[in-house]
VOGU-3710 file (C-alpha; in Angstrom, 3 decimals, decimal comma):
1> mtkrgintlk> 7,251/-13,472/21,120  7,312/-13,001/17,084  10,476/-11,055/15,905  7,853/-9,204/12,778  7,687/-5,373/13,180  4,701/-3,176/13,208  4,338/-2,514/9,548  3,834/-5,922/8,571  1,179/-6,641/10,812  -2,337/-7,646/9,342
11> aaakdqllaa> -5,233/-5,190/9,907  -6,697/-7,911/12,719  -3,044/-7,796/14,513  -3,394/-4,326/14,229  -6,600/-3,991/15,773  -5,613/-6,411/18,628  -2,236/-3,910/19,508  -4,579/-1,284/19,361  -6,908/-3,163/21,862  -4,769/-4,319/23,998
21> grasrkagle> -3,531/-0,442/24,373  -7,186/0,323/25,125  -7,157/-2,218/27,819  -4,391/-0,676/29,763  -5,235/-0,387/33,487  -3,530/3,567/32,461  -6,569/5,774/31,183  -4,363/8,040/29,668  -2,907/5,594/27,658  -6,138/4,826/26,364
31> rkfdrmipke> -6,769/8,727/25,162  -3,912/8,711/23,575  -4,797/5,651/21,053  -8,029/7,220/20,473  -6,140/11,054/20,102  -3,765/9,748/17,887  -5,581/7,252/15,818  -8,591/8,531/14,116  -10,958/5,806/12,738  -11,913/4,922/9,334
41> aerrtastaf> -15,203/5,915/10,339  -14,688/9,158/10,939  -16,013/11,591/7,870  -16,022/14,949/6,927  -19,628/17,136/7,613  -20,963/18,959/4,917  -19,082/22,370/5,915  -14,869/21,103/6,265  -12,431/19,732/3,697  -12,136/16,043/3,576
51> dfgtldevre> -10,184/14,674/6,820  -6,900/12,826/5,531  -6,296/11,710/8,943  -9,494/9,012/8,238  -7,373/7,646/6,026  -5,592/3,976/6,451  -2,491/4,923/5,287  -2,546/7,671/7,662  -3,621/5,956/10,552  -0,884/3,168/10,060
61> lkiqraaadl> 1,794/6,250/10,640  -0,032/7,324/13,474  -0,225/3,844/14,915  4,059/3,613/14,185  3,997/7,063/16,155  2,202/6,005/18,799  4,248/2,443/19,156  7,488/5,326/19,162  5,536/7,107/22,046  5,263/3,849/24,048
71> lkidspffrs> 8,621/3,009/23,908  9,898/6,463/24,540  12,049/7,101/21,481  12,163/10,319/19,396  11,810/10,004/15,465  14,706/9,253/13,881  13,981/11,094/10,781  13,851/15,060/10,081  16,412/15,635/12,624  17,013/19,190/12,091
81> hdvraaahti> 21,181/20,091/11,879  22,351/23,436/13,439  25,426/23,039/10,893  26,722/21,321/8,213  26,781/18,078/8,515  30,103/16,419/7,887  31,757/13,124/9,792  30,101/15,326/13,029  27,233/17,380/13,074  25,330/19,485/15,900
91> idgreyinfs> 21,989/18,638/16,499  19,700/20,760/18,517  23,309/21,982/20,118  24,563/18,391/20,733  27,614/17,406/18,563  27,443/13,994/17,181  29,729/11,426/14,995  27,330/11,623/11,851  26,896/8,394/10,014  23,820/9,834/8,242
101> sydycglngd> 25,821/11,931/5,170  26,155/11,357/1,610  29,241/13,846/1,789  31,428/10,434/0,673  34,819/12,539/-0,073  34,096/15,492/2,197  34,165/18,067/-0,547  30,719/19,667/0,925  31,658/22,689/2,861  35,427/22,836/0,529
111> prvnaaahea> 36,134/26,826/0,338  36,688/26,044/-3,026  33,324/24,680/-4,144  31,599/27,567/-1,832  33,755/30,199/-3,325  32,688/28,669/-6,995  29,017/28,823/-5,273  29,453/32,503/-4,415  30,624/33,377/-7,795  27,908/31,827/-9,642
121> ieqfgtsvsa> 25,291/33,500/-7,661  26,898/37,397/-8,293  27,160/36,645/-11,964  23,740/34,631/-12,760  21,857/34,999/-9,495  20,025/32,174/-7,605  18,046/30,731/-9,938  18,089/29,909/-14,093  14,098/30,779/-13,957  13,448/28,937/-16,908
131> srvvsgerpl> 13,837/25,417/-18,493  16,948/25,331/-20,158  15,025/24,748/-23,749  13,768/27,714/-23,289  16,061/30,520/-21,448  17,371/28,592/-18,846  20,404/27,849/-20,611  24,057/28,874/-18,679  27,450/28,730/-19,932  28,097/26,743/-16,482
141> hreletalar> 25,499/23,880/-17,443  27,708/22,510/-21,052  31,185/23,108/-18,434  29,543/20,698/-16,207  27,907/17,630/-18,486  31,258/18,007/-20,405  33,047/17,418/-17,345  31,185/14,311/-16,132  31,486/12,819/-19,769  35,044/13,365/-19,652
151> flgvedsvvm> 35,491/11,790/-15,942  33,469/8,645/-17,049  35,096/7,963/-20,314  32,004/8,113/-22,490  30,674/10,881/-25,322  28,186/13,267/-23,112  25,781/13,399/-20,297  22,436/15,857/-19,640  22,065/17,301/-15,767  18,510/17,421/-14,434
161> vsghatnvtt> 17,342/19,459/-11,520  16,386/16,172/-9,435  18,304/12,679/-8,997  14,970/10,569/-8,706  13,406/12,912/-11,272  15,967/11,940/-13,767  15,373/8,240/-13,474  12,159/8,367/-13,712  11,876/10,817/-16,496  14,517/8,789/-18,647
171> ighllsksdl> 12,931/5,188/-18,215  9,767/6,528/-18,582  10,248/8,445/-21,471  12,416/5,741/-23,369  10,254/2,874/-22,559  6,453/1,516/-22,973  4,440/-0,471/-22,979  5,585/-2,960/-25,672  9,018/-3,053/-23,499  10,351/-4,994/-20,575
181> vltdafihns> 12,230/-4,103/-17,700  14,269/-6,301/-15,541  15,701/-4,483/-12,500  17,659/-6,274/-9,182  15,565/-6,870/-5,901  17,468/-4,008/-4,510  16,858/-1,512/-7,165  16,240/2,155/-5,934  12,619/3,287/-5,488  13,693/6,222/-8,817
191> ivegvrlsga> 13,559/3,210/-11,337  10,606/1,388/-9,984  8,760/4,718/-10,649  10,453/5,497/-14,200  9,276/1,728/-15,240  5,937/2,451/-13,570  5,292/5,557/-15,589  6,629/3,583/-18,724  4,042/1,542/-18,623  6,150/-1,148/-19,034
201> trltfrhndl> 6,517/-4,994/-17,988  8,705/-5,450/-14,955  10,464/-8,541/-13,880  12,845/-8,397/-10,659  15,682/-10,728/-10,321  17,043/-11,831/-7,025  19,680/-9,618/-5,776  23,014/-9,823/-7,164  22,155/-13,231/-8,908  22,992/-12,848/-13,004
211> dhleellaks> 22,248/-16,282/-13,411  18,400/-15,665/-12,087  18,593/-12,200/-14,538  19,700/-14,847/-17,705  16,749/-17,334/-16,899  14,176/-14,680/-17,164  16,066/-12,924/-20,612  15,766/-16,612/-22,248  12,266/-17,142/-20,925  10,744/-13,508/-21,923
221> rhsfgrvlia> 13,110/-11,745/-24,453  11,098/-12,995/-27,490  7,601/-11,233/-26,206  8,895/-7,737/-25,878  10,633/-4,849/-27,914  12,943/-2,879/-26,057  14,397/-4,642/-23,102  16,221/-2,266/-20,295  18,410/-4,472/-17,604  18,666/-1,916/-14,415
231> veglysmdgd> 21,232/-2,123/-11,658  22,801/0,178/-9,412  27,018/0,612/-9,214  26,587/0,619/-5,317  23,909/-0,863/-3,447  22,076/2,349/-1,311  21,382/-0,129/1,463  23,695/-3,403/1,281  26,680/-1,176/-0,053  27,658/-4,509/-2,511
241> spplarlirl> 28,121/-4,230/-6,562  27,167/-6,257/-9,714  29,805/-8,012/-11,447  29,241/-5,329/-14,853  31,436/-7,360/-17,205  29,305/-10,331/-17,057  26,197/-7,705/-17,189  27,001/-6,454/-20,566  28,022/-10,131/-21,800  24,418/-10,988/-21,034
251> knrydawllv> 22,521/-7,227/-22,213  24,479/-8,699/-25,624  23,588/-12,142/-26,031  20,136/-11,007/-25,241  19,973/-7,491/-27,251  19,170/-5,229/-24,117  20,150/-2,052/-23,091  21,958/-1,453/-19,508  21,323/1,162/-16,696  24,120/1,404/-14,168
261> deahalgvvg> 23,079/3,498/-11,501  25,972/5,253/-9,876  24,156/7,829/-7,444  26,202/6,061/-4,487  29,517/4,661/-6,690  30,431/8,164/-7,865  33,712/8,825/-6,065  33,767/5,762/-4,079  34,029/3,102/-6,367  37,249/2,460/-8,411
271> atgrglaerd> 40,851/3,719/-7,616  39,579/7,289/-8,415  36,341/7,302/-8,327  35,042/6,791/-11,728  32,715/3,849/-10,730  31,849/0,311/-11,694  33,268/0,538/-15,210  36,735/1,778/-13,920  36,736/-1,171/-11,093  36,311/-3,474/-13,552
281> gvdpnaveiw> 38,627/-2,790/-16,472  35,493/-2,067/-18,766  35,147/0,415/-21,345  32,158/2,583/-20,105  30,757/3,003/-23,806  29,724/-0,472/-23,554  26,948/0,419/-21,241  23,859/2,426/-23,324  23,155/4,257/-19,795  24,601/5,585/-16,764
291> mgtlsktlss> 22,632/7,695/-14,488  24,294/9,551/-11,129  23,800/12,061/-9,126  25,564/15,456/-8,052  24,394/15,442/-4,246  26,744/13,019/-2,425  30,329/12,884/-3,634  29,642/16,312/-5,747  28,115/17,833/-2,776  25,197/20,104/-5,072
301> cggfiagsss> 22,146/18,539/-5,706  20,320/17,217/-9,123  21,015/13,875/-10,970  23,039/13,471/-14,732  22,242/10,661/-17,833  25,764/9,978/-19,228  26,281/8,214/-22,179  26,229/8,640/-26,120  25,997/11,754/-27,927  22,961/10,561/-29,625
311> lveylkatap> 21,053/9,344/-26,328  21,576/12,949/-25,035  20,890/14,867/-27,742  17,457/12,981/-27,577  17,236/13,618/-23,973  17,678/17,183/-24,424  15,242/17,381/-27,136  12,390/15,422/-25,663  12,623/13,938/-22,168  9,899/15,811/-20,441
321> gfvfsvgmpa> 11,555/15,908/-16,954  14,351/17,846/-18,798  12,573/20,028/-21,105  9,745/21,310/-18,952  11,381/21,439/-15,603  13,574/24,737/-15,019  17,349/24,194/-15,545  19,679/23,482/-12,910  20,527/26,172/-10,657  24,152/28,009/-11,635
331> aqtaaalksl> 25,417/28,031/-7,962  24,569/24,365/-7,864  25,955/23,386/-11,281  29,378/25,496/-10,580  29,418/23,458/-7,056  28,741/20,374/-8,525  31,417/20,954/-11,629  34,217/22,405/-8,842  33,475/19,241/-6,762  34,175/17,316/-9,687
341> qlleaeperv> 37,372/19,032/-10,795  38,618/18,994/-7,326  37,793/14,867/-6,794  39,707/14,344/-10,199  42,756/16,724/-8,972  42,701/14,991/-5,360  42,272/11,197/-5,739  43,312/10,604/-2,060  40,097/11,498/-1,145  38,922/8,441/-2,957
351> tqlaknghyf> 41,570/6,249/-1,090  41,211/7,288/2,182  37,382/6,874/2,119  37,773/3,103/0,916  40,367/2,785/4,027  37,724/4,033/6,273  35,084/1,605/4,971  37,353/-1,550/5,337  38,350/-0,576/8,563  34,940/-0,085/9,666
361> lkkareagld> 34,135/-3,481/8,218  36,870/-5,183/9,889  35,870/-3,861/13,630  32,319/-4,684/12,964  33,150/-8,323/11,835  34,996/-8,621/14,963  32,350/-7,390/16,736  30,425/-10,083/15,372  27,580/-7,642/13,837  26,095/-8,403/11,298
371> vgtseglavi> 27,346/-6,713/7,770  25,299/-8,475/5,205  27,344/-8,355/1,720  28,718/-4,939/2,124  32,199/-4,978/0,292  32,985/-1,814/2,672  33,262/1,210/1,012  30,862/3,774/2,034  27,804/1,785/2,654  27,795/-0,593/5,601
381> piivgdsila> 24,740/-1,776/7,276  24,577/-3,157/10,688  21,596/-5,827/10,192  19,586/-6,031/13,438  16,485/-8,237/11,851  13,338/-6,296/13,585  12,066/-2,606/12,693  11,185/-1,647/16,042  14,562/-3,282/17,494  16,401/-0,906/14,761
391> avvshrlaea> 14,637/2,171/16,392  15,129/1,521/19,563  18,956/0,958/18,682  19,394/3,824/16,623  17,572/5,841/19,343  20,110/4,417/21,876  23,158/5,258/19,599  21,599/8,802/19,653  21,881/9,494/23,223  25,580/8,260/23,041
401> ginvqpiiyp> 26,478/11,136/20,691  26,235/8,929/17,193  23,469/9,701/14,506  22,480/6,531/12,441  19,879/6,272/10,727  17,291/3,019/10,994  16,253/1,384/7,559  12,966/-0,269/8,514  10,118/-1,808/6,762  9,119/-1,069/3,731
411> avpekaarlr> 12,188/0,385/2,208  13,807/-3,157/3,612  12,490/-6,636/3,812  11,130/-6,285/7,757  13,495/-9,180/8,778  16,319/-7,314/7,145  16,068/-4,196/9,061  19,044/-2,412/9,873  21,395/0,548/10,956  22,698/1,763/7,976
421> yfltsnhtve> 26,539/3,544/8,391  27,232/6,081/5,536  31,339/6,610/5,947  33,351/9,644/4,344  36,856/10,461/3,651  36,891/12,559/7,118  35,873/10,075/9,754  38,812/9,201/12,086  39,796/5,610/13,408  38,366/6,825/17,035
431> didkavaata> 35,248/7,759/15,490  34,694/4,282/13,804  36,431/2,686/16,768  33,858/4,376/18,888  31,109/4,004/16,664  31,050/-0,142/16,478  31,543/-0,357/20,139  28,467/1,829/20,885  26,697/-0,645/17,990  27,383/-3,956/19,524
441> eclartrkeg> 26,805/-2,263/23,270  23,506/-0,964/22,378  22,520/-3,551/20,536  23,396/-6,510/22,892  21,484/-4,701/25,794  18,393/-4,043/23,527  18,055/-7,761/22,419  19,073/-8,461/26,164  15,523/-6,509/27,379  13,450/-8,258/24,344
451> eglkllsdsl> 13,492/-7,952/20,943  10,473/-6,117/18,764  7,238/-6,171/19,441  8,091/-7,465/22,894  9,291/-4,369/23,935  5,982/-3,061/22,650  4,052/-5,445/24,087  6,286/-4,588/27,890  5,401/-0,763/27,129  1,466/-1,523/26,630
461> sr> 1,288/-3,769/30,229  3,105/-1,562/32,289
//
């Protein structure tokens, strides 16, 4: 039986799957498919708006949902938490060990962070009500930007209201059609979208393969104006990182810029959480663009670009995602600033996070689980190799009181579907032991019953 997941099926195969469903002896199953998956031929009448349910893309989503219904598994997405989602959480009144939080250093909900946000609301309200260029500037904005630059060891930084939009607007604004961007194969969507907006040519090098990167540079550099190399300080799907010193040598040799996205590295990588430069002993000023988010370790929302004062000044004056967007709310700015101050004052949070990550990695390997190339920091995948299998195991783990998300195609290649565990400094040894044991047991049981499409096929034939 094939191990491909439903998302990779060709149109003919999907039609066969649907036909199999309709051929079921249970008439109710046939009605479910027909009701849930409208056909492309169904069109609006003259008196109604266009029915987006007839789009092929929407139909594919309905096929996925129908498959989940047949397997009797709940959607693992959009689960609503009743409380602050920390190392433990409550969903629909039930407690879970939570491995789906970016609160790496346990600062979200810290009374000191909450107090700073409350004080900012009392003074400035819940919104700055304008772009910072016009009249939305508040003292907290510059305090946070100065603190971020000092923490990272560069000249200046600029904060924006969305981490995703920070990459999109920065790359989209700095590059143009005559330029080239070389991205790691596992780069985040926000960088891909930024390149698309810029109109620049994009070439992809194999994950963390700097020999391949150099081949592409040697072959293509001369044909373009500006060239940007984009990597992540800690890859959010695999939990590994690139060698920064060699990246710097390459970008200098080929007259390129380097952007390091530290969204998952801040507070995680390096002895005190200052990221890839700290870990590798490299001067951070040797990198043109540092990007990061405020929504993970810094328990707020938004993103930032850090680097030279000239870069920051230019982005503040001209980047559309900054100039034409409302400024960061004062409460969120204050929360990020206080979290950064606590991270700097309490480096033991970073130390404990690393201990937890390394312990999880060790236990997972002992249990025979595939952790890929994870370095055992905050992000550890358990690769299962099939989207449907990942979804079923995630469902069964939820039944066992463990909240962990499946990452499926197209977020990762189909045969690399996984459960993605996010560790925090507040997880205990008992939390980790229970999670690893339950994952190994659920995965083995589900594989024994039949992987991937076999599960779905069996459900269709019952």
